[in-house]
N, C-alpha and C positions, 0 to 999 in steps of 0.2 A: 686224440686220447679217448674221447667218448666212444667212437666207433671201435677202437681197439678193445676197450673193456667189454663192449657188447658182443663182439666177435668171439671173445674168449670166455664168455659167461661170467664175467667179473662185475661186481657192483659198480654202478656208474659213479664217476668222480663227482664230488660235491663242491660247487663253487664257493670259495671263502671270500675272495675279494681281489682287487687289483693293488699291486704294490710296486715298489722300485727296488733295484739292486744296483750297487756300484759296478759299472762295467761299460763296455762299448759294444754297439751292435753293428753287424755288417750284413750286406746283401749277398746271399749265395744263389740268388735267382728265385727258386721256389720256396726257400725257407731262409730264416735268419741264422746267424751265428753270433754268439756273445763271447767276448773276451772279458773275463772278470778283472776288476780293478782292485788291487790290494790296498788302496787308500782307505783308511778308516776314519779320517778326520772330517768327513762330510764334503770334501772337495772333489770327490770322484764324479764323473759323468754318471747318469742314471739310466738304467734300462727298465722299461715298464713291462710288467708281465702279470698274468693272472695266477692266483694261488688256488689250488684244489686240494681237498682232502681225498686221498686215494686209498684203496685196499692194498696191502702189501703184495698181494698176488699180481698187481698190475706192474710192479717194478721190473720184473724180468721181461715183460712185454714191451715196456718203454725202452729198456736196454736194447732189445732186438730192433726196434724201430730206429734207434739212434746208432745202431751197430757198435754197441759197447760190449766187449767180450773180455772176460778175465784173462790177464796176461798178454793181451794183444793191443798194440797201439792203433788207434783209429782217429778219425776226425774229431769225434766228441769223447768226452770223459764224463763220468757221473760224479758229482760232488754234492755235499751237503752245505747249505748256506742258511744262516739265520736271517729272516726277514720280519719286518713288522707290517701288519696289515690290519687296519681298523683298530689300532691300539693294542693288538695282541701279537705276541711273538710266535713265530712258527719256524721249525726246522724244515727246510724245503730241499727237494732234490732238484738240481739244475744240471744241464748238459752243456757246459761251455766248450769252446774250441781254443786251441793254442794260438799265440800271436803269429806264428809262421803261416797258419792257414789263411790269414786274412790280408796278407801283405799286398795283394793285388786286387782286393775287392773294394767296392764302394762302401763307405761308412754311412750309417743311418744316423744322421744328426738328430738329436732329440730322443733317441733310444726307444721309439715306439714303432714296432714292426707293422701293426695293423694300420695306423695312420699313414706310415710311409708307403706301404703296399697299395693302399687305396689311391694315394696321390700318384704313385708311379704308374699304376695300371690305367688310371684315368688319362694321364698325359700321353700314354702310349697308344691309346685308342683313337 
């Protein structure tokens, strides 16, 4: 995201903090995919992610990276989700995948892509 902003002459995203969102994370190889969980009672699995404040000009760039185009079905969709980070509420853009996209993929238990990838890549070496 930082490199994409710089390449397009858009202000750099500003890190807000790390939060969690109800959902399940899956390993697509070089990137993760999240299936959102509709459970609102706090019983949902949690996915860990970073929250950034971004320029509105970056949204179409992120859509392009995730191959999200109006009127076209793709792997990812853009959705707005409310999250709490550091005691403050934020409306965040997320790019989840559908349930059918992950049926044959490994699940990332614990919902933390960075920790999972570090462990996966270390054990593969």
